[in-house]
N, C-alpha and C positions, 0 to 999 in steps of 0.2 A: 621842749619838755624838760623838766628837771626831775631826776630820780636820785634819791639819797639812800644808799644801802645802810642798814642799821645792824647793830650787833644782835644776833639771835639769842645769845645767852646773856645773863646778867641783867635782864629786864625787870623793872619793878612797875607796879601799877597802883594807883590811888583812886579813890572814889570821892565824889562831892555831890552835894544836893543843896538847893536853896528854895525856899518858899517864894513863888512869884505870883501869888494870888493878888489880883488888883483890889483896891478899895471899892466899896459900893459907889455907884455913880460913874464908874469908868466906862467909856465907850468899848463895846465888844465887837469883834469881827470888823474892825475898821469902820465902825459906825453903821454897818449894814443891818444890824439887829438891835433890839433894845439894849440900853446900857444896863450894867449889873445892878440888880436890886436885892439879890440874895446870893449866898454861897452854898452850893450843894456839897462840894468837896474841894480841897486845895489843888492849886496848880503848882507844878514843880519844874525846876530846871535840874536835870540829873546828868551826870557824866562821869567819864573816867579820864585820867591822865596816864599815858604810857611813858615810861622813863627808860628807854633803851640805854645800855651802858655806853658812855662816851658820846652820846648824841643828844640833841635838843629834844625836849618833851613834845609829845603829840596829845592834843586835847580833842576829845569827842564828846559833844554835848547836845542833848535834846531838850527842848523847852516846850511846855504845855501851852503854847500860844498859837494864834492863827498863822502869823508870818512875821519875819524880820527882814527888812529889805533896804537896799540902797545905802544911804549914809549911816543909818542905824546899824546895819549889819557890819559895816566897816568899824563902827565904834565898838560893838561887841567883840569883834575879833581882836582889836587892839587891846581892850581891857582884859580879856581872858588870856591872851597871849602873854601880856606883861605879868599877870599874876602867876602864870605857869613857868615863867622864865624861858619863853620861846617866842617865835615870830608869828604874826597873824596868819601866815601861809600854812602853818602847821596846826591850825585850829579848824575843826569841822563843826560848824554850828548849824543846827537844824531845828525846825519847829515840828511838833507832832500834828498841828493843824486843826485842833478842836475849834469849833465856831463860837461857843459860849466862853470865849477867852479873848484877851486883847491882842493887838498887833503892835508893831513898832516900825515907823517909817518917818523919821524926822525930816527927810527931804520933802516929802509930800506935805507934812505938817506946816513947814515954813512957807508953802505956797498958798495956804488957805487963809481966808479972812477969819477973824474971831467969830466964834459962835457956830462954826461948822465942825461937828464932832468927827474925830478920826481916832485919836488915842490920847492917853495922858502921858505927855513927854517927861514930866518930872518923875512920875512913877516908873516909867520904863528905864530912865537913866539910873535911878536908884536900884532897880531890880538887877541890872547888869553889874553894878558894883557889889551887890550882895552875893551874886553868883561868883564873882571874882574873889571875894573874901573867903567864901567856902572852899574854892579851889586852892587858894593860897595856903590854907590851913590843913589840907588833906594829909593823911598819913600813908606813905607808900609802903607796899609789901612786895617782897621778892616773888616773882612768878616762877613756879616750878613746872607748870604745864599749861598749855592752851588747848581747848577742845572745841570742836564745831559740829553742828548737826542741823537737821531740818525736820519739820513735820507739817503735814497738810492741815490747814484750817478748814473746818467743816461748817457750812451754813452761815457764812459771813459775806464774802466778796461776790460781787457780780458786776459786769460791765454796765456802765450807765447808758451807753449809746446803742440803742436798738435801731437797726437799719431797716428801711422798707424795701420793697421790690425794686425800686429805682436806685438803690445803693446810697440813698440819702438818709440822714437821721430822721426817723419817724416819731421817736418817743425817747424822752430822757427819764431813766428809772431813778436816778439820783440817790440821795441818802436814805430816804423812806419812800415807799411806793404803796399806793392804795387806790381803789376805785378805778382800776383799769386791768383788763385781762392781760395786758402786756407786762404787768409786774411779774408774772409767772414765767416769762420767757426764759430760755436757758441762760446759764451764767455768762456765756460769751467768753471773750478773751480776758483771762485773769492770770495771775500767778498764784496758785493755791498754797505755795510753801511759805511758812514762817521759818526764817533762818536764825540761828543763834550761835554765838561764840562766847566761851567762858574762859576766864583767867583764874588759875588756881594757885593757892599757897598751901602746899602740902595736900591734905585731903579735904580742904575747904574751898568752895567757890568764893573768890573775892568779888567778882563782878561778872555779869552776863549782859551782852548786847544782843538785842533782838530786832528783826526787820520784817515788816509785812506791809503789803500794798493794799490799803483800803482807806477811803475817807473815814475818819475816826468818830463819826457822829451817829447817834441813834435818833435823837431829836434835839432841837435847839431853837433859840430865838424867843425865849420867855424871860430873858434877863437873869437867869439862874446860872451862875458861874460853875463850870464843871470840867473835869478832865475826861469825861464821858467814858464809854465802855473800854476803849483802848487803855486809858490811864488806869481804870479800875482793874483791868486784867494784869497790868504791870504791877500794881500795888499788891495784888494777891500772891505774888511770887515771894515767899518768905525764906526760901533756901539760898538766896543770893541777893546782891544789890543789882537790880534789873534796870537797864536803860533801854527804852524802846524808841526805835526810829520808824517813821512812816515811809514806806517805799514809794515807788512811782504810781501814785494813786489818782492822778488827774482825771482819769475816766473810769474810776472804780469806786463803788459804794456798797452799802449793805441793802440796797433797795429790793432785791429779790426776796430777801429773808426778813425784812423789817418794814412794818406798817407805820412806824413812828409812835406807837403807843409807849408810854413811859415804862411799862412792864418789860419791854424788849431790851432795855439797857442792861439789866443784870444777866439776861439770857445771852446776849452777844458778848458781854464781858466774860462769862463762864466759858464760852466757846473759844475765845481768844486765850484765856488763862490756861485752858486745857492744852492748846497747841503749844504755848510757851513751855509748859511742863514736859510735854512729849518731845519737843525739840531738844530740850536739855537732856532728857533720858536717852536720846539717840546720838548725842555727841560722841565723837571719837577724837583721840589725840591728834593734834596737828604738828607737822614738823616745824621746828623753830630755826632751821639753818638760815633761812632767808626771810628777813623782815624789812619791808621797804615802805617809804612814803613817797608817792609819785604825784606830781603837780602838772596840770596841763591848762594853760590859760586859753580862753575862747572869747570871741566877740560875737554875740548872737545878733542875727539880722532883725531890724525893726519892721513891724507891719507898716504898710503904706496904704494910701487911699483915703476916701472920705472918712472923717472922724479921727484920723490918726496924725494929723498935722499939729504943730505946736500952736498956731494961731487959734485953731478950733478948741484945743484943750484949754488954752488961756481964757478964751471967751466963756467956756462952760464954767470954769472956776469962778469967774467974776459975775456970773448971771444969778442975781438974787432970786429970780423967779423959778429957778430950777430946784428940784428936791435936793436936800443936803447930801443925800447919798450920791447923787450924780456928780455934785461938785467935788465931794471927797474922792470919788473914783477917778475923776479927771486929774486931780492933784497927784494921785498915785501913778496914773498913766504918764503924766508930764515929767514926774520925778525920774522915772526909769528912762524915758525918752532922752532927757538931758544928760543922764549919766552915760548912755550909749553914744550919743552925739559928741560928748566930751572925750571919747576915746577909752572909756572904762571897759575893762575886760573882767570876766569872772574866772576865778581859779577853780577848775574841777580837780578833785584830788581822789586818790585811792590809797587805802591801807592794804598792804599785802603781807599776810602772815602765813607763810608756808602754803598750805592748801586752802587758805581762806583769803578772799578779797572782798572789800567793800568799796563801792564807788559812791562818792558824795556829789550830788547833783542839785541844780537850782530848780525853783519853781514847782508848779503843779504838773509834773511830768506824766505823760501817758505811760501805761504799763508796758507797752511794746518796747520802750527803751530798757526797762529792767530785764525783760525776757531776752533782748539782744545781748545785754551785758552777760547774762548767765551763759549764753551760748559761746561767748568768746573763750571761756575756759571750761568747756564741757568736762564733766567728771570731777570738778572741784566745787567748792562751796563759794558761790558768788552772791553777795547781797548788794542792794541799792538803798541808799538813804536819799530821799528827795526833800523838797521844801527847805533847801538851803537859802540862797538869796531869793527873796520872794518878789523882787522887782519885776521879772518877766511874767509872773502869774502863770496861766496855763501854757503848757508847751505840748502841742499836738504832733502827730506824725504828718508827713507831707500829704498823704491822701485824706487825712481827717479834715483838712481845710476845704476840700471839695465836697466832703460829705455833709458839712453843715453841723448843726447842733450847738448847744450853749457854749461848750468848751472852746469853740473856735470863733466866737463872736469877739466883741471888744475886750473881753476878759483875757484874751491871749494877745500879748504885746509883741510877739515874735512872728516872723514870716515863715512860710512853709520850708524855706531852705534851711531852717534850723535842724531838721533831721540829719542831713548830711554832715553838718558841723559837729553835732553832738555824737553821732555814731563814730565819726573819725576820731574824736577825742577819747571816747570810751575804748576804742581799739588800742590807742596809744597807752592809755592808763593800765590796761590789762595785758599788754604785750610781754 
């Protein structure tokens, strides 16, 4: 583990934003939904650069895309790090995970035959460069105070996995839920809190970072590009430059409170916007004596068994009789498989700002990991940003793999032993 102590005083912060809305015709959701035929609202990459006195900058960036994984993520980290004058290890890059949005996985793209849609590589490369240009041109402001707070989000999150009497998943409530009495089941295990931290220059908020665990979709799959309700809530914050990160939402969605009707999007957006405003109102000054950036590399265990071997994935990619979605999925599976087999590790990182900590995590992490992180420093403000490297996709708890359910099928590329590895790493990051 590497821990770098940073100067608590003399820190500056700068903000950056770039339009990353794809052109019409671009595959969305890695080709799993119809390609874009219209734009409802723009997609953004938004972030901050922290410039502690005497230390290399730290970049925190959230992108309104489904995911960025494998070689593409490495490319983004290198480009943003160079623009900021820092190393890739000091860049935290996450997606917000909207589904009517593109993804970026060049490793998988290179495995697919022509004509199988996954994403637009030329657009994705250009988008990363535009974000880097915006970052490079930012104006940094001296930080006079950092504040942190939290507020409960009402009527948004619910656990997707409803268990039956046998302890197995009986029903998936998912993003939207209708036509089943199980839609109204209790919220289940969620993290109700939206956490925020703000950087001030005098009496003005320079930037606010917010964190909340839910899948960020109200409805999707019609080919209409949108930042959806979470992006809309973020954009309603006019008192600050707001950057929003999706927390550990692998098993969390709005299903209990959302029937998928288009009219629910502004309703959910207003509920999120209200929580963002209330969290800022609840913020208190944080001590600035200790500011740290901590890194912990991990190697996640691969799933084994039928359907998880390289030969099977290669065969599926080359099988023209299969649906294009299946072939594209297998390319993503194989891309991550080869990266792990090649010895690649993922860097988990944490930003420690006095009484506030945020842990940066990969994949579609279950909310239990976020709750465990918060317990590590009880009494302090601890946030989790998930959807970092999207290569491993869903990351369940150990018991979830016995419970069944969508999230622990082939869409999870890690083995149940992942829980012990990640929780050990989180404890080190927050020690």
